[in-house]
C-alpha positions as CSV (number, residue, x, y, z in Angstrom):
1,M,-60.0,125.0,-60.1
2,T,-62.4,125.7,-62.9
3,Q,-65.8,124.3,-62.2
4,R,-67.6,122.5,-65.0
5,V,-71.2,123.6,-65.4
6,L,-73.7,121.6,-67.5
7,V,-76.3,124.1,-68.7
8,D,-79.8,122.7,-69.2
9,A,-82.3,123.6,-71.9
10,N,-84.6,125.6,-69.6
11,T,-81.7,127.9,-68.8
12,F,-81.0,128.5,-72.6
13,F,-84.8,129.0,-73.2
14,S,-84.5,132.3,-71.4
15,R,-82.5,135.0,-73.1
16,T,-82.0,136.7,-69.7
17,L,-80.5,133.6,-68.1
18,T,-78.4,132.8,-71.2
19,D,-76.9,136.2,-71.2
20,W,-76.0,136.0,-67.5
21,V,-74.4,132.5,-67.9
22,F,-72.1,133.7,-70.6
23,L,-71.3,137.2,-69.4
24,L,-70.4,136.0,-65.9
25,R,-68.4,133.2,-67.3
26,N,-66.5,135.6,-69.6
27,H,-65.7,138.1,-66.8
28,T,-64.7,135.7,-64.0
29,G,-61.4,134.6,-65.4
30,G,-62.0,130.8,-65.6
31,M,-64.1,130.4,-62.5
32,Y,-66.3,128.1,-64.5
33,M,-66.8,126.7,-68.0
34,A,-70.2,126.2,-69.5
35,F,-71.0,123.1,-71.5
36,T,-74.2,121.6,-72.8
37,T,-75.5,118.8,-75.0
38,E,-77.0,118.6,-78.4
39,D,-80.2,117.4,-76.7
40,A,-80.3,120.5,-74.5
41,I,-79.9,122.8,-77.5
42,S,-82.6,121.0,-79.4
43,E,-84.9,121.0,-76.4
44,A,-84.4,124.8,-75.8
45,I,-85.2,125.6,-79.4
46,S,-88.2,123.3,-79.5
47,S,-89.6,124.9,-76.3
48,Y,-88.9,128.4,-77.7
49,R,-90.7,127.5,-81.0
50,N,-93.7,126.1,-79.1
51,K,-94.0,129.2,-77.0
52,R,-93.5,131.6,-80.0
53,P,-94.8,129.7,-83.0
54,L,-94.9,132.7,-85.3
55,V,-91.4,134.0,-84.8
56,A,-89.1,134.1,-87.8
57,G,-86.7,131.2,-88.4
58,A,-83.8,133.7,-88.1
59,V,-84.6,134.2,-84.4
60,T,-84.2,130.6,-83.5
61,A,-81.2,130.2,-85.8
62,N,-79.6,133.2,-84.0
63,R,-80.3,131.6,-80.6
64,V,-78.6,128.4,-81.7
65,K,-75.7,130.4,-83.0
66,L,-75.4,132.3,-79.7
67,I,-75.3,129.1,-77.7
68,R,-72.9,127.3,-80.0
69,E,-70.5,130.2,-80.2
70,N,-70.4,130.8,-76.4
71,V,-70.4,127.4,-74.7
72,D,-67.0,125.9,-74.0
73,E,-68.1,122.4,-75.1
74,I,-71.0,120.6,-76.6
75,L,-71.3,117.0,-75.4
76,E,-72.5,114.9,-78.3
77,D,-72.7,111.6,-76.6
78,F,-73.3,110.2,-73.1
79,P,-74.0,106.7,-71.9
80,A,-77.2,104.8,-71.6
81,G,-77.9,102.5,-68.7
82,L,-76.4,104.4,-65.7
83,S,-78.0,104.0,-62.3
84,F,-80.6,106.8,-62.1
85,T,-82.3,107.9,-58.9
86,G,-84.1,110.9,-60.3
87,T,-87.9,111.1,-60.3
88,D,-88.2,112.3,-63.9
89,Q,-87.0,109.8,-66.5
90,G,-87.1,112.7,-69.0
91,D,-84.1,114.2,-67.2
92,Y,-81.9,111.0,-67.4
93,H,-80.0,112.7,-70.2
94,L,-78.8,115.4,-67.8
95,H,-77.7,112.9,-65.3
96,A,-75.8,110.9,-67.9
97,A,-74.3,114.0,-69.5
98,A,-73.2,115.2,-66.1
99,H,-71.4,112.0,-65.4
100,S,-69.9,111.8,-68.9
101,G,-68.8,115.4,-68.9
102,R,-67.5,115.4,-65.3
103,A,-69.9,118.2,-64.3
104,D,-69.6,119.9,-61.0
105,F,-73.0,121.5,-61.4
106,I,-76.1,121.0,-63.5
107,L,-77.6,124.5,-64.0
108,T,-81.3,124.0,-64.3
109,S,-84.7,125.3,-63.1
110,N,-85.9,121.8,-62.5
111,D,-86.5,120.3,-59.1
112,P,-83.2,118.7,-58.1
113,E,-85.0,115.5,-57.3
114,D,-86.1,115.2,-60.9
115,I,-82.4,114.5,-61.8
116,A,-81.0,112.8,-58.7
117,T,-82.2,111.9,-55.2
118,G,-78.9,110.2,-54.1
119,D,-75.3,111.2,-53.8
120,E,-73.8,112.3,-57.1
121,P,-70.5,113.8,-58.0
122,Y,-72.4,116.9,-59.2
123,E,-74.8,119.4,-57.6
124,V,-78.1,120.4,-59.2
125,I,-78.3,124.2,-58.9
126,H,-81.0,126.7,-59.8
127,P,-79.8,129.7,-61.9
128,D,-80.8,132.1,-59.0
129,A,-78.5,130.3,-56.5
130,F,-75.7,129.8,-59.1
131,F,-75.6,133.5,-60.2
132,T,-75.7,134.5,-56.5
133,L,-72.8,132.1,-55.8
134,V,-70.8,133.6,-58.7
135,A,-71.5,137.2,-57.6
136,N,-70.4,136.3,-54.0
137,S,-67.2,134.6,-55.3
138,A,-66.2,137.3,-57.8
139,P,-67.8,140.6,-56.7
140,S,-65.8,142.9,-59.0
141,A,-66.5,140.7,-62.0
142,F,-70.2,140.7,-61.0
143,L,-70.2,144.5,-60.8
144,A,-68.5,144.8,-64.2
145,V,-71.2,142.6,-65.8
146,V,-74.0,144.5,-64.1
147,D,-72.5,147.7,-65.5
148,R,-72.2,146.3,-69.0
149,Q,-75.7,144.9,-68.9
150,A,-77.1,148.2,-67.6
151,Q,-75.4,150.2,-70.3
152,Y,-76.6,147.8,-73.0
153,W,-80.2,147.4,-71.9
154,G,-80.4,151.1,-71.0
155,R,-80.0,152.0,-74.7
156,K,-82.9,149.6,-75.7
157,V,-86.4,151.1,-76.1
158,N,-89.0,149.4,-73.8
159,S,-86.5,147.1,-72.1
160,L,-87.2,145.9,-68.6
161,P,-84.9,147.0,-65.7
162,L,-82.3,144.3,-65.2
163,D,-83.7,143.3,-61.8
164,E,-87.2,143.0,-63.2
165,A,-86.0,140.8,-66.1
166,L,-84.3,138.5,-63.6
167,R,-87.3,138.3,-61.4
168,R,-89.4,137.3,-64.4
169,A,-86.8,134.7,-65.3
170,G,-87.2,133.1,-61.8
171,C,-84.2,134.6,-60.1
172,P,-85.6,136.8,-57.2
173,D,-82.5,136.7,-55.0
174,F,-80.1,137.5,-57.8
175,A,-82.5,140.2,-59.0
176,R,-82.1,141.9,-55.6
177,R,-78.3,141.7,-55.8
178,V,-78.4,143.2,-59.3
179,G,-80.8,145.9,-58.3
180,Q,-78.5,146.9,-55.4
181,A,-75.5,146.9,-57.7
182,V,-77.3,149.1,-60.2
183,Q,-77.9,151.6,-57.4
184,V,-74.2,151.5,-56.4
185,L,-73.2,152.1,-60.0
186,A,-75.6,155.0,-60.4
187,H,-74.1,156.8,-57.4
188,R,-70.5,156.3,-58.2
189,P,-68.4,159.4,-59.0
190,G,-67.9,160.4,-62.6
């Protein structure tokens, strides 16, 4: 059964994490679908603009376009007034969107307790754990994505190694997996 993954703004803030969300989704044959909210897109772009105030408007416009073209669904509305056990009222929108969108996972770098401290029909999962779960569940798809990413970023001047980019994006365990996969790919015959 396809898992419904609600992607939070802090995942979309990172180009590295965004790429891995979409590439793994595209290569795993319906293992999961990625959806988000208008709020999450707005928050991601606002955070990006705050961190890089001098970047051209085309950069943020392209980020919005990338997200909109690659998510499976954008949830425009979700209810107010649901019971909320999270510790951060600012994350109520994730909880409500997860309920409204029937999410199996909320993909976020937030502390899970920010969103929910009680039993919920969804699991709050960090990108590091989520990507590792996908890699374990679909090893050949994972290897294909690593190969594609290595080829793409290998052609870019001054790009970081894949594993280093993932470490910097807060995914140390997945970075190790990717580093090992890069070594396997480098030593495969012709």
